[in-house]
Structure formats: structure tokens, C-alpha cells
C-alpha positions in Angstrom: 0.0 0.0 0.0 2.9 2.4 -0.7 0.7 4.5 -2.9 -2.3 4.8 -0.5 -3.8 8.3 0.2 -4.0 9.9 3.6 -7.3 11.6 4.2 -6.5 14.8 6.0 -9.8 16.7 6.3 -13.3 17.3 5.0 -15.7 20.1 4.5 -19.4 20.5 3.4 -21.6 23.3 2.3 -25.3 22.7 2.1 -28.1 25.2 1.5 -31.3 25.0 3.6 -33.4 21.9 3.2 -37.1 21.6 2.7 -39.6 18.8 2.6 -39.8 17.4 -0.9 -43.5 16.6 -0.7 -44.4 20.1 0.4 -42.5 21.5 -2.6 -44.3 19.1 -5.0 -47.6 20.0 -3.5 -46.9 23.7 -3.8 -46.3 23.1 -7.5 -49.8 21.7 -7.9 -48.8 18.0 -8.1 -49.9 15.1 -5.9 -46.9 14.0 -3.8 -48.5 10.7 -2.7 -46.8 8.8 -5.5 -43.4 9.9 -4.2 -41.3 7.4 -2.3 -37.9 9.0 -2.3 -35.9 11.1 0.2 -37.9 13.2 2.6 -35.9 16.5 2.3 -33.8 18.2 -0.3 -31.5 21.2 -0.3 -32.2 24.1 -2.7 -29.5 26.6 -3.7 -29.8 30.2 -2.6 -29.6 32.9 -5.2 -25.9 33.3 -5.0 -25.1 29.6 -4.7 -23.2 28.3 -7.7 -20.9 25.3 -8.2 -17.8 27.5 -7.8 -19.1 29.5 -4.7 -20.4 26.4 -3.0 -17.3 24.4 -3.9 -15.1 27.2 -2.5 -17.0 27.2 0.8 -16.6 23.5 1.1 -12.9 23.5 0.2 -12.1 26.3 2.7 -13.8 24.3 5.4 -11.8 21.2 4.4 -8.5 23.0 4.4 -9.3 24.4 7.8 -10.2 20.9 9.1 -7.0 19.5 7.7 -4.8 22.4 8.9 -3.5 22.7 5.3 -2.7 26.0 3.6 -4.2 26.5 0.0 -0.6 27.1 -1.3 0.3 23.5 -0.4 -2.2 22.1 -2.9 -0.6 20.5 -6.0 -3.9 19.4 -7.6 -7.6 20.4 -7.3 -10.1 18.0 -8.9 -13.6 19.3 -9.4 -15.8 16.2 -9.6 -19.3 17.7 -9.9 -21.5 17.7 -13.0 -22.8 21.3 -12.6 -21.0 24.3 -14.2 -21.4 28.0 -13.7 -20.7 28.4 -17.4 -20.0 26.2 -20.4 -17.0 23.9 -20.2 -14.5 26.4 -21.6 -14.7 27.8 -18.1 -13.1 25.8 -15.3 -14.9 25.3 -12.0 -11.7 23.9 -10.5 -9.6 26.9 -11.6 -12.2 29.3 -10.3 -12.2 27.6 -6.9 -8.4 27.7 -6.9 -8.5 31.5 -7.6 -10.9 32.1 -4.8 -8.9 30.0 -2.3 -5.5 31.4 -3.3 -3.6 28.3 -4.5 -0.1 28.3 -5.9 0.7 28.7 -9.6 2.1 25.3 -9.4 -1.3 23.8 -8.6 -3.1 22.0 -11.4 -6.9 22.3 -11.7 -9.0 19.7 -13.6 -12.7 19.4 -14.1 -13.9 15.8 -14.3 -17.1 14.3 -15.7 -18.1 11.0 -14.2 -21.7 11.7 -13.0 -22.5 10.8 -9.4 -19.4 8.6 -9.3 -17.1 11.7 -9.6 -15.9 11.9 -6.0 -14.8 8.2 -6.0 -13.1 8.4 -9.4 -11.4 11.6 -8.2 -10.0 9.9 -5.2 -8.5 7.2 -7.4 -7.1 9.8 -9.8 -5.6 11.9 -7.0 -3.9 8.7 -5.7 -2.2 8.1 -9.1 -1.4 11.8 -9.7 0.3 12.3 -6.3 2.2 9.1 -6.5 3.5 10.0 -10.0 4.4 13.5 -8.9 6.4 12.5 -5.9 3.8 13.1 -3.2 2.1 16.2 -1.9 -1.4 17.4 -1.1 -4.5 17.5 -3.3 -8.1 18.6 -3.0 -11.3 16.9 -4.4 -14.3 19.2 -4.6 -17.8 18.3 -5.8 -20.7 20.7 -6.1 -24.1 20.4 -7.7 -26.8 23.0 -8.5 -29.4 21.0 -10.4 -32.8 21.4 -8.6 -33.7 24.1 -11.2 -33.4 21.3 -13.9 -36.2 19.2 -12.2 -39.8 19.3 -13.3 -41.7 18.9 -10.0 -45.1 19.0 -11.8 -44.4 15.8 -13.8 -44.9 12.3 -12.1 -42.5 11.0 -14.8 -39.7 13.0 -13.1 -40.4 11.8 -9.5 -37.1 9.9 -9.6 -35.4 13.3 -9.6 -37.6 15.1 -7.1 -35.2 14.2 -4.2 -32.1 15.6 -5.9 -30.4 18.5 -4.1 -27.9 21.3 -4.3 -24.7 21.5 -2.3 -21.0 20.9 -2.1 -18.3 18.8 -0.4 -14.5 18.6 -0.3 -11.8 16.3 1.0 -8.1 17.0 1.4 -5.8 14.1 0.6 -2.0 13.6 0.7 0.7 11.2 -0.2 4.1 11.1 1.5 3.6 14.2 3.7 4.0 14.8 7.4 0.4 15.9 7.8 -1.8 14.2 10.4 -4.0 11.6 8.8 -7.6 10.6 9.8 -7.9 7.6 7.5 -6.2 5.8 4.6 -7.7 5.4 1.1 -6.3 2.3 -0.4 -7.8 2.4 -3.9 -10.9 1.7 -5.9 -12.2 -0.6 -8.6 -14.8 0.3 -11.3 -17.2 -1.4 -13.7 -18.7 0.3 -16.8 -22.2 -0.4 -18.3 -22.1 1.8 -21.3 -25.6 1.0 -22.5 -27.0 3.0 -19.5 -25.2 6.2 -20.7 -27.8 9.0 -20.9 -30.2 7.5 -18.5 -30.6 11.0 -17.1 -30.3 13.5 -19.9 -30.3 17.2 -20.5 -31.3 17.1 -24.2 -30.4 20.6 -25.3 -27.3 22.8 -25.4 -24.9 20.3 -27.0 -24.0 19.8 -30.7 -26.8 17.4 -31.4 -29.6 19.7 -30.2 -28.0 23.1 -29.6 -31.3 25.1 -29.3 -34.4 24.0 -27.4 -37.7 24.4 -29.3 -40.0 27.3 -28.3 -41.7 26.6 -25.0 -39.3 23.9 -23.9 -37.0 24.5 -20.9 -33.4 24.1 -22.3 -32.0 23.0 -19.0 -34.6 20.4 -17.9 -33.3 16.9 -17.0 -35.3 13.9 -18.1 -35.2 10.2 -17.1 -35.1 7.7 -20.0 -38.0 5.3 -20.1 -36.3 2.2 -18.9 -37.6 -1.2 -17.8 -37.3 -0.9 -14.0 -36.7 -4.6 -13.5 -33.9 -4.6 -16.0 -32.4 -1.4 -14.6 -32.5 -2.9 -11.1 -30.6 -6.0 -12.4 -28.0 -3.9 -14.1 -27.4 -1.9 -10.9 -27.2 -5.2 -9.0 -24.6 -6.5 -11.4 -22.7 -3.2 -11.4 -22.3 -3.0 -7.6 -21.6 -6.8 -7.3 -18.9 -6.8 -10.0 -17.1 -3.7 -8.7 -17.2 -5.1 -5.1 -15.9 -8.5 -6.2 -13.0 -6.7 -8.0 -12.2 -4.7 -4.9 -12.3 -7.8 -2.7 -10.0 -9.7 -5.1 -7.5 -6.8 -5.1 -7.4 -6.2 -1.3 -8.7 -9.4 0.2 -11.0 -7.4 2.4 -14.8 -7.4 3.0 -15.7 -4.3 4.9 -18.8 -4.3 7.0 -19.4 -0.6 7.0 -20.3 1.5 4.0 -20.2 5.1 2.8 -22.3 5.4 -0.3 -23.9 7.9 -2.7 -27.6 8.4 -1.9 -29.3 6.6 -4.7 -33.0 5.5 -4.3 -34.1 3.9 -1.0 -35.3 0.7 -2.8 -31.9 0.4 -4.6 -30.0 0.8 -1.4 -31.8 -2.2 0.0 -30.8 -4.1 -3.1 -27.2 -2.9 -2.8 -27.0 -4.0 0.8 -28.1 -7.5 -0.2 -25.6 -7.7 -3.1 -22.6 -6.7 -1.0 -23.8 -8.6 2.0 -23.7 -5.7 4.5 -26.7 -4.8 6.6 -28.3 -1.5 5.7 -27.9 -0.5 9.3 -24.2 -0.3 8.7 -24.5 2.3 5.9 -23.9 5.9 6.5 -27.2 7.4 5.1 -27.8 11.1 4.9 -30.4 11.2 2.1 -33.5 11.9 4.2 -31.7 15.0 5.6 -29.9 16.2 2.5 -31.5 14.5 -0.5 -29.3 13.2 -3.3 -26.5 15.6 -4.0 -24.7 13.5 -6.7 -21.0 13.0 -6.1 -21.3 15.2 -3.0 -23.1 12.4 -1.2 -19.9 10.4 -0.6 -18.1 13.5 0.7 -21.0 14.3 3.0 -20.7 10.7 4.3 -17.0 10.9 4.7 -17.4 14.2 6.6 -19.9 12.7 9.0 -17.7 9.6 9.5 -14.5 11.4 10.1 -15.9 14.2 12.2 -17.1 11.6 14.7 -13.6 10.5 15.5 -11.1 7.9 14.3 -12.6 5.1 12.3 -12.4 1.8 14.1 -12.6 -0.6 11.1 -12.4 -0.7 7.3 -15.2 1.0 5.3 -16.4 0.4 1.8 -16.7 3.7 -0.2 -19.1 3.0 -3.0 -21.0 4.9 -5.7 -22.6 4.8 -9.1 -23.8 6.8 -12.0 -26.0 4.9 -14.4 -23.2 4.0 -16.8 -20.5 3.1 -14.2 -20.1 1.6 -10.7 -17.3 1.7 -8.2 -16.1 0.5 -4.8 -13.1 1.9 -2.8 -11.5 0.8 0.4 -11.0 3.2 3.4 -9.1 1.8 6.4 -8.0 3.2 9.8 -4.6 4.8 9.8 -3.1 2.2 12.1 -3.9 -0.6 9.7 -3.2 1.3 6.5 -0.4 -1.1 5.5 -2.5 -4.2 5.8 -6.2 -3.5 4.8 
């Protein structure tokens, strides 16, 4: 485990939450069909991916007792953007926090799996560059893309706005709270576009009159088949992780997918749902931020006593990572 990452600190920014069913009712829709998370967070007027991400990163730096000038890499792992991709959220956050000119900023696109893939990428980056400190930031502002008047969109009604950050290091003297050993991933490319913003790209650059250009839609998929694909995705990535590390953690940090799917995931990985860190009913589903919220809750409660599975998914990819206590970092 010579290339393992030290987890130094975490930070979270969440706007105020409100009951999902009240919001749907206020939009004139019957909320009785809704079975998702009870609450979701909605961005304030001045909350944007860069501003929320900056707030979360500053909190994480403070928690880690790390200066912004120490950062060698900032990975932005959210899907939301203040502007089109020619503008970098990572670089804007770096500017606001005061990082060194030697720090590299990268914006990643990996759906709700972004934070876990960013941990894996930071591990490789820091190892290749001789060690140092990196930051992973995820932020989403996507509630404005949800149609709360359409029952067809109820799978998105519990989605939330917010941000999280984690500071990691390799071969530094900073005090560590846990060790990230690595992750394994499985792709299911046929599920690409399950959640889709149809307009704004090269295929459909302009929305027709009367159609919201930013609205997200769920593809009409057979739920039984989708459930099986999610089961296979989590099972296969977990088996790959166990084969790599010979470890079967009994505690889980996971992105907050649907309640019914979480029960299925618990069965697939053979870990009781009671051993999951679940924050969805408080915060809703905040995409890649979910894992960072879970890590923050876990690490703020004190040293972790045993290995944790860090797991997540976006429809087209699934991943499982291994987090272990610092005193067992060499032998997970």
C-alpha cells in the first residue's frame, strides 16, 4: 500500500433543506406517488458550483490544517457548471482560495461517481508527482433542472444542491484521519444518458419554443432490467475490490441513490443496511457530494475503528473503494 492516500480533512456546504412533498404539493402536483428522500436542499440565489465548492474547500482546508498554497492538484468532480466547459470550476475555486501557480486544476465528468473516481485519480497523480497534497471538490446545482409538476420526473424530485470537499495527501507529514487504499470500477455503457439534458450540446443546440433548455429527463427504462444492471454493477465492482485487497468491509459510505436500490445494494454486497452511513433523508441526493458528506460525517465523529467500503454509481459506471484506519493502512 505504498501509494495509498492519507485523508486529512473534509468540508461540506449545504443550503437550507425543505420537505420534498411540500414542494411538490406547492407546484400543484400530488406528492402521494413519491417514495424518495424526505428532504432536499435548494441553492440560494448566489449559490453556484464555484461558490459552494469554494466554501466546502475552505472548510476542508481548515479541518486538515493545510494552507491553500500547499495544494498540487484540485479536482472538481461535480456535473454542474457556472458556465459552459470552456470555463473551469476547479480553476475558479483555486483562484478564490489562493492556491499556488504550481497547482493544477482539472474538471472531471463522471456523473454521481465523480468523487470516488477523483480519489482514485488523485492517488495516481500524487504518486506519479512524488507526493504532496490534493483537494477533491464536488458541487451540484441541479434542482432548477427538475420538473416537479411531472410524475415522470419523480425519480429526480429528491435531488439536491450543495458541495463537499476532501483534502488528501501522499508522503507528507500531515496528520491523517484515515487511509484510502484504492478503488475498482465497472462500466455499463448502455446506460449512458439515463438522465439527460437534451439541449445545449452539438446534437440539439437550441431548445424548441416553450421547452426548458436545462430540464433533465429520465429515460423510459424497464425498472426490473435497470435494477438487475445496478445489482450487477455493484456486485462486480465489489468483487474486483475484494480480489485486489482481500477485504470485505462491514461498514459503508455510499452515494444516496433511491431507497429501494439501497436495500438491493446491501443485499448484493452482504452488508446490513444499518451499517450504511445514510444522509439522504436529511440532504437528498447531491450527486458526487453524497460520498463527501458521508466521509465528513464519519471522520468528524472521530477515528474510524474498522475498514469502510466507499461505493457509488452513475447509471453508466459503478465503483467500490477501500478506506481503512490509519493504524492498519499497510494491511487492509
